[in-house]
C-alpha positions as CSV (number, residue, x, y, z in Angstrom):
1,M,-187.9,-0.3,83.3
2,K,-186.9,-2.2,80.2
3,K,-183.6,-3.3,81.8
4,K,-185.5,-4.6,84.9
5,L,-187.9,-6.6,82.7
6,I,-185.0,-8.1,80.7
7,M,-183.2,-8.9,84.0
8,A,-186.3,-10.6,85.4
9,F,-186.8,-12.6,82.3
10,A,-183.2,-13.8,82.3
11,I,-183.5,-14.9,86.0
12,L,-186.7,-16.7,85.1
13,I,-185.0,-18.6,82.2
14,I,-182.0,-19.5,84.4
15,G,-184.3,-20.8,87.1
16,I,-186.3,-22.9,84.7
17,S,-183.2,-24.4,83.1
18,T,-181.9,-25.3,86.6
19,A,-185.2,-26.9,87.5
20,F,-185.0,-29.1,84.5
21,A,-181.4,-30.1,84.8
22,K,-180.9,-33.8,85.1
23,E,-178.8,-35.3,87.8
24,L,-176.6,-37.8,86.1
25,R,-174.9,-40.4,88.3
26,V,-172.1,-42.9,87.7
27,V,-172.4,-46.3,89.2
28,T,-169.8,-49.1,89.1
29,F,-170.8,-52.8,89.7
30,K,-168.7,-55.9,90.2
31,V,-170.2,-58.7,88.0
32,Q,-168.5,-62.0,88.8
33,Q,-170.3,-63.8,86.0
34,M,-168.6,-61.7,83.4
35,E,-165.7,-64.0,82.7
36,C,-165.2,-63.9,78.9
37,A,-165.9,-61.7,75.8
38,N,-169.3,-63.4,75.3
39,C,-170.3,-62.6,78.9
40,E,-169.2,-59.0,78.3
41,K,-171.3,-58.9,75.1
42,K,-174.3,-60.4,77.0
43,V,-174.1,-57.6,79.6
44,K,-173.8,-54.8,76.9
45,T,-176.6,-56.3,74.9
46,N,-179.1,-56.7,77.7
47,I,-178.4,-53.9,80.2
48,R,-178.5,-51.1,77.5
49,F,-182.3,-51.3,77.4
50,E,-182.7,-50.3,81.0
51,K,-184.6,-47.0,81.4
52,G,-182.5,-44.0,82.1
53,L,-179.2,-45.5,81.0
54,K,-176.9,-42.9,79.3
55,E,-173.5,-44.6,79.0
56,L,-172.1,-48.1,79.6
57,S,-168.6,-49.4,79.8
58,T,-167.2,-52.7,80.9
59,D,-163.8,-53.9,82.2
60,L,-163.5,-57.6,81.6
61,K,-160.2,-58.0,83.5
62,E,-161.7,-56.3,86.6
63,K,-165.2,-57.7,86.0
64,T,-166.8,-54.3,86.4
65,V,-169.6,-52.5,84.6
66,T,-169.7,-48.7,84.9
67,I,-173.1,-47.1,84.0
68,T,-174.0,-43.4,83.7
69,Y,-177.7,-43.0,84.4
70,D,-180.4,-40.4,84.8
71,S,-181.3,-40.5,88.5
72,E,-184.8,-39.2,87.7
73,K,-185.5,-42.3,85.6
74,T,-183.8,-45.1,87.5
75,D,-181.7,-46.0,90.5
76,V,-179.1,-48.5,91.6
77,K,-181.7,-51.1,92.7
78,K,-183.5,-51.0,89.4
79,L,-180.2,-51.4,87.5
80,Q,-179.3,-54.4,89.7
81,E,-182.7,-55.9,88.8
82,G,-181.9,-55.4,85.2
83,F,-178.8,-57.7,85.6
84,K,-181.0,-60.3,87.4
85,K,-183.2,-60.5,84.2
86,F,-180.3,-62.3,82.5
87,K,-179.2,-64.2,85.7
88,Y,-176.2,-62.0,86.6
89,E,-175.6,-60.4,89.9
90,A,-174.3,-56.8,90.1
91,V,-172.7,-55.9,93.4
92,L,-172.4,-52.1,94.0
93,V,-168.8,-50.8,94.2
94,E,-169.4,-47.1,93.8
95,D,-172.2,-44.6,93.1
96,K,-171.5,-40.9,92.7
97,V,-172.8,-37.8,90.9
98,K,-171.2,-37.3,87.5
99,E,-169.0,-34.3,87.3
100,S,-170.4,-31.7,84.9
101,K,-168.1,-30.5,82.1
102,K,-167.5,-26.7,82.2
């Protein structure tokens, strides 16, 4: 009886942790206005305040911005609106689920 109770509790804990697991997504945007180091700094300074943003990287040469975000808190459209706040346009290149580390 004790083993069954422990097993049921373990299954419950696993189920709860799965239910609360966040789905992190990685999106890449092409940002044509990002032409110099100051433009890159402007992106990093302004977009980092968007809700749900977890990681941010830029590639000035390719004019891309890659963002890891919590899909429960934001989405691609909201992130693009964040760029519009400082007069930049973010064109979607790729949006995918982040691979979990095991």
